[in-house]
C-alpha positions as CSV (number, residue, x, y, z in Angstrom):
1,A,125.0,95.7,85.8
2,R,124.2,94.6,89.3
3,A,122.9,91.1,89.9
4,A,122.1,89.4,93.2
5,E,122.3,85.7,94.1
6,P,120.7,84.7,97.1
7,C,122.4,81.1,97.7
8,M,121.3,80.0,100.8
9,L,123.2,77.2,102.4
10,L,122.2,75.4,105.5
11,P,122.2,71.9,107.0
12,G,118.6,72.0,107.9
13,C,115.8,74.4,108.3
14,V,113.6,75.7,111.2
15,G,111.5,78.8,111.1
16,P,109.6,80.8,113.9
17,E,106.0,81.3,113.8
18,E,106.5,84.9,114.9
19,A,108.3,85.9,111.2
20,T,106.2,88.2,108.8
21,P,105.3,86.0,105.5
22,P,106.6,87.8,102.2
23,R,104.0,89.0,100.0
24,A,103.3,87.9,96.1
25,S,105.9,88.9,93.7
26,R,105.1,91.3,90.8
27,G,106.3,88.6,88.1
28,S,109.8,88.0,86.9
29,A,111.9,87.8,83.4
30,A,113.8,84.7,82.7
31,S,115.1,82.6,85.4
32,E,117.5,80.1,86.8
33,S,117.2,77.8,89.6
34,G,118.9,74.6,91.4
35,S,119.3,72.9,94.3
36,T,122.0,70.1,96.1
37,R,121.5,67.6,98.7
38,A,125.0,65.9,98.8
39,A,127.0,65.3,101.5
40,G,127.5,69.0,102.1
41,P,125.4,71.5,103.6
42,E,122.0,71.9,101.6
43,A,122.0,74.5,99.2
44,A,119.6,76.4,96.6
45,V,119.8,79.2,94.5
46,Y,117.4,81.0,92.2
47,S,117.9,83.7,89.6
48,V,115.7,86.0,87.4
49,Q,117.1,88.2,84.6
50,N,114.2,90.9,85.8
51,L,114.2,94.0,83.9
52,R,117.7,94.2,82.7
53,R,118.6,93.7,79.0
54,S,120.8,90.9,79.8
55,M,121.8,88.6,82.3
56,E,125.3,89.1,84.2
57,D,125.0,86.8,87.2
58,A,127.1,83.8,87.5
59,H,127.3,81.2,90.2
60,C,129.1,77.9,91.5
61,I,128.4,75.1,94.3
62,V,131.0,72.5,94.8
63,D,129.9,70.2,97.3
64,D,133.3,68.8,98.3
65,L,136.1,71.2,96.6
66,L,138.7,69.3,98.0
67,K,138.3,65.5,97.0
68,P,141.8,64.8,98.2
69,S,144.0,62.5,96.9
70,A,145.9,59.7,98.9
71,A,148.9,62.2,98.9
72,T,147.1,65.2,99.9
73,E,145.2,62.9,102.6
74,S,148.0,61.7,104.3
75,Q,149.9,65.1,104.2
76,A,146.4,66.7,105.6
77,E,146.5,63.9,108.5
78,L,150.0,65.0,109.5
79,S,148.6,68.6,109.9
80,P,147.1,69.3,113.2
81,C,146.8,72.7,112.7
82,S,144.2,72.0,109.6
83,Q,141.4,75.0,109.5
84,L,139.1,73.1,107.0
85,G,138.2,69.2,106.4
86,H,135.3,68.6,104.0
87,V,134.9,71.7,102.5
88,S,131.9,73.0,100.6
89,Y,132.4,76.1,98.3
90,F,129.5,78.6,97.1
91,A,130.5,81.9,94.9
92,V,128.3,84.4,93.2
93,F,129.9,86.6,90.8
94,D,128.1,90.0,89.6
95,G,129.4,91.1,86.3
96,H,129.3,94.6,85.0
97,A,129.6,95.7,81.4
98,G,129.1,92.0,80.0
99,A,128.7,88.6,81.6
100,R,132.5,87.3,80.4
101,A,134.3,87.9,83.4
102,A,131.6,86.9,85.9
103,N,131.4,83.7,83.7
104,F,135.0,83.3,84.0
105,M,135.4,83.3,87.6
106,R,132.2,80.7,87.7
107,E,134.7,78.1,85.8
108,R,137.8,78.8,86.9
109,F,138.1,80.0,90.5
110,H,137.3,76.9,92.4
111,E,140.0,75.4,90.1
112,L,142.4,77.9,91.6
113,L,141.2,76.9,95.4
114,A,141.3,73.0,94.7
115,A,144.7,72.9,93.1
116,D,146.2,73.8,96.5
117,A,144.4,72.1,98.7
118,P,146.9,71.1,101.0
119,A,147.5,74.8,101.4
120,L,143.9,75.9,101.7
121,R,143.7,73.4,104.8
122,R,146.7,75.1,106.5
123,D,145.8,78.5,105.4
124,A,142.4,79.4,103.9
125,K,142.9,83.0,104.1
126,G,145.9,83.2,102.2
127,V,145.1,80.9,99.5
128,L,141.6,83.0,98.7
129,R,144.0,86.0,98.7
130,A,146.4,84.6,96.5
131,A,143.8,82.8,94.1
132,F,142.2,86.2,93.5
133,A,145.3,87.9,92.8
134,R,145.7,84.9,90.2
135,A,142.3,84.8,88.7
136,D,142.4,88.8,88.1
137,A,145.9,88.5,86.5
138,E,144.8,85.9,84.4
139,W,141.6,87.9,83.1
140,L,143.4,90.7,82.5
141,E,146.1,89.2,80.2
142,R,142.7,87.6,78.3
143,A,141.5,91.1,78.0
144,C,144.8,92.2,76.7
145,G,144.8,89.9,73.9
146,S,140.7,90.2,73.1
147,G,138.9,93.5,72.1
148,D,135.6,91.7,74.0
149,A,137.2,91.0,77.6
150,T,137.3,94.4,79.1
151,D,134.3,93.7,81.4
152,G,134.7,93.1,85.2
153,T,132.7,91.3,88.1
154,T,132.5,91.5,92.0
155,A,132.4,88.4,94.1
156,A,131.3,86.4,97.2
157,V,133.0,83.2,97.6
158,V,131.8,81.1,101.1
159,L,133.8,78.0,102.2
160,L,132.0,75.6,104.5
161,D,133.1,73.1,106.7
162,V,130.1,71.7,108.6
163,G,132.2,69.3,110.6
164,S,133.8,72.2,112.3
165,R,131.3,74.7,111.7
166,R,133.8,77.2,110.2
167,C,132.7,79.6,107.4
168,V,135.7,81.5,105.6
169,V,134.3,84.0,103.3
170,A,135.9,86.5,100.9
171,N,134.1,89.2,98.9
172,L,135.0,91.9,96.0
173,G,132.7,95.0,95.7
174,D,128.9,95.2,96.6
175,T,128.6,91.2,97.0
176,E,127.8,90.4,100.4
177,V,127.2,87.6,102.6
178,V,124.9,87.4,105.7
179,W,124.6,84.8,108.3
180,G,121.4,84.4,109.9
181,A,119.9,82.2,112.6
182,R,116.5,81.2,114.6
183,A,117.5,82.2,118.0
184,R,116.3,79.8,120.4
185,Q,114.4,82.7,122.6
186,G,112.6,83.6,119.7
187,G,112.8,86.0,116.9
188,V,115.9,86.0,114.7
189,V,119.7,86.9,114.9
190,H,122.0,87.8,112.0
191,R,126.1,88.8,111.3
192,V,127.3,90.5,107.9
193,L,130.1,88.6,107.3
194,S,131.4,90.6,104.2
195,E,132.4,94.0,103.7
196,V,130.9,96.1,101.0
197,H,133.2,97.7,98.3
198,D,131.2,100.7,97.4
199,P,132.3,104.4,97.7
200,K,128.8,105.5,98.4
201,K,128.6,103.2,101.5
202,N,132.2,102.8,102.7
203,P,134.1,106.2,103.7
204,A,137.1,103.7,104.3
205,E,137.5,103.0,100.4
206,V,137.2,106.6,99.6
207,I,140.4,107.1,101.8
208,R,142.0,104.1,100.0
209,I,141.2,105.3,96.8
210,R,142.4,108.8,97.2
211,A,145.6,107.2,98.8
212,A,146.5,105.1,95.9
213,G,146.0,108.3,93.3
214,G,142.4,107.7,92.3
215,R,139.3,110.2,92.4
216,V,135.8,109.7,93.7
217,V,133.3,111.8,92.2
218,R,129.7,111.4,93.2
219,G,130.2,108.5,95.2
220,R,131.4,106.4,92.0
221,L,135.2,106.0,91.0
222,A,136.3,108.3,88.6
223,H,138.6,107.2,85.5
224,P,141.3,109.6,85.2
225,L,141.1,110.6,81.5
226,F,137.4,110.7,81.0
227,S,134.5,112.8,82.4
228,P,132.7,110.5,85.3
229,Q,129.7,111.1,84.2
230,A,130.5,109.0,81.1
231,V,133.1,106.3,82.4
232,S,133.2,105.3,86.3
233,L,132.2,102.7,88.4
234,G,129.8,102.1,91.3
235,V,132.6,99.5,93.2
236,S,136.0,100.1,94.3
237,R,137.3,96.3,94.2
238,A,136.9,94.0,91.4
239,I,138.0,91.2,89.3
240,G,138.8,92.4,85.5
241,D,138.0,96.0,84.3
242,I,141.5,96.5,82.4
243,G,140.3,100.4,81.5
244,F,140.4,101.0,85.3
245,K,143.6,98.6,85.9
246,D,146.3,98.8,82.9
247,T,148.0,102.1,82.9
248,R,148.1,101.8,78.9
249,F,144.4,103.2,79.5
250,T,144.6,105.2,81.8
251,G,147.3,107.9,80.9
252,G,149.8,106.2,83.4
253,A,147.6,107.1,86.2
254,R,146.4,104.8,89.0
255,T,142.6,104.7,90.0
256,G,142.7,102.8,93.2
257,L,140.4,99.9,91.9
258,A,141.5,96.8,93.5
259,H,141.3,92.9,93.0
260,E,142.2,92.1,96.9
261,P,139.5,90.9,98.6
262,F,138.1,91.4,102.1
263,V,138.5,88.0,104.2
264,A,136.9,86.6,107.1
265,S,136.5,83.8,109.4
266,F,133.3,82.6,111.1
267,S,132.5,79.9,113.5
268,L,129.0,78.6,113.7
269,P,128.1,79.5,117.0
270,P,127.1,76.5,119.3
271,C,124.5,78.2,121.1
272,Y,121.9,78.2,118.0
273,D,120.1,75.1,116.7
274,F,122.8,73.9,114.1
275,P,120.1,73.1,111.7
276,G,118.4,76.5,111.9
277,Q,121.7,78.4,110.8
278,F,121.9,79.5,107.1
279,V,124.1,81.8,105.0
280,I,122.9,84.2,102.3
281,V,125.1,85.2,99.2
282,A,123.6,88.1,97.4
283,C,125.0,90.9,94.9
284,D,123.7,94.2,95.5
285,G,120.5,93.7,93.2
286,F,119.6,91.8,96.2
287,W,120.7,93.6,99.0
288,G,120.4,97.1,97.4
289,S,116.3,96.4,97.7
290,V,116.2,94.4,100.7
291,K,117.6,95.0,104.7
292,Y,120.0,92.6,106.0
293,S,117.1,92.2,109.3
294,D,114.3,91.5,106.7
295,A,116.2,89.1,104.2
296,V,117.2,86.7,107.5
297,Q,113.5,87.0,108.9
298,S,112.0,86.5,105.6
299,A,114.4,83.5,105.2
300,V,113.5,81.8,108.3
301,F,109.7,81.9,107.5
302,L,110.2,80.8,103.8
303,M,112.6,77.6,105.1
304,S,109.6,76.9,107.7
305,S,106.9,76.9,105.3
306,S,108.0,76.2,101.6
307,A,108.2,73.0,100.1
308,S,111.8,73.0,99.3
309,L,114.9,74.8,99.9
310,E,114.7,75.9,96.1
311,S,110.9,77.6,96.7
312,A,112.7,79.4,99.6
313,A,115.4,80.8,97.6
314,K,112.6,82.1,95.1
315,G,110.6,83.6,97.7
316,L,113.9,85.8,98.8
317,V,114.2,86.7,94.9
318,D,110.6,87.5,94.6
319,L,111.3,89.5,98.1
320,A,113.9,91.7,96.0
321,V,111.4,92.1,92.8
322,R,108.6,93.4,95.1
323,S,110.7,95.6,96.8
324,G,111.9,97.5,93.9
325,S,114.8,95.8,92.2
326,Q,115.3,96.4,88.5
327,D,118.3,94.4,88.2
328,N,119.6,90.9,87.7
329,V,118.6,88.5,90.9
330,T,119.6,85.3,92.2
């Protein structure tokens, strides 16, 4: 399943008059929404099942991920190279072949990060990579002992430190993260902070898969024992999917499906008004129907015209549904 979760993170909102307002949505199915206005950045999430038979999205927001004890606090003060201070955590998980792996990541991944708070302050990228490896190992171990844990999930995680204006992003699969802002001279600007791991969209992933011994057939990651028309994946990096990772189920062959995330650090530019900057986190149920530039322009308009950030998030979901998405959208 392909789900999308526009999780909008921002300290405030300003919008340009020239932004084009979105048109009315064409209806939706079951939905979930929420927002937070705690000490960290303001955030909201809105999700709909849309035309899918089930909901396989999951998301998680933690206002203060670290909440250090006295011991870790004093240790952090001794580290002048600390990368992160007050850290807000935002994550979106897009399950496929079920929602179990996505729900596992929702409950577990932030715990793995918080458990290594001192290291997270020093080396956020390294801790994120290690946490993805640990999470994948834990889920595959669970799958080995259970017949109903064979699904997988993509992921996008954002660590945001408003005080230092720093953002660290990690993603797997086709769940993407985009930064946007209203330019002072008018109009909007955006930057893609993630990397898409879809063989159809990323030629580098095709090269990596083939170098690892895997096959790509018609833009999809093929299983070595079955026809790709029957068993294949649309993403090349994911948590879980034991049928593609455990050699007992692949005839000893390697498929090229990886759990290693793309990780990047981004400083919120001081040349833009800080309250006008935001981040959209979404899976391909959203990005498959909405261009980056359209999403950012719509977000700026919605934040300037909506009664709440939650209403703005709903407006983005409506935009994806109206643009033809039949998938879960959040």
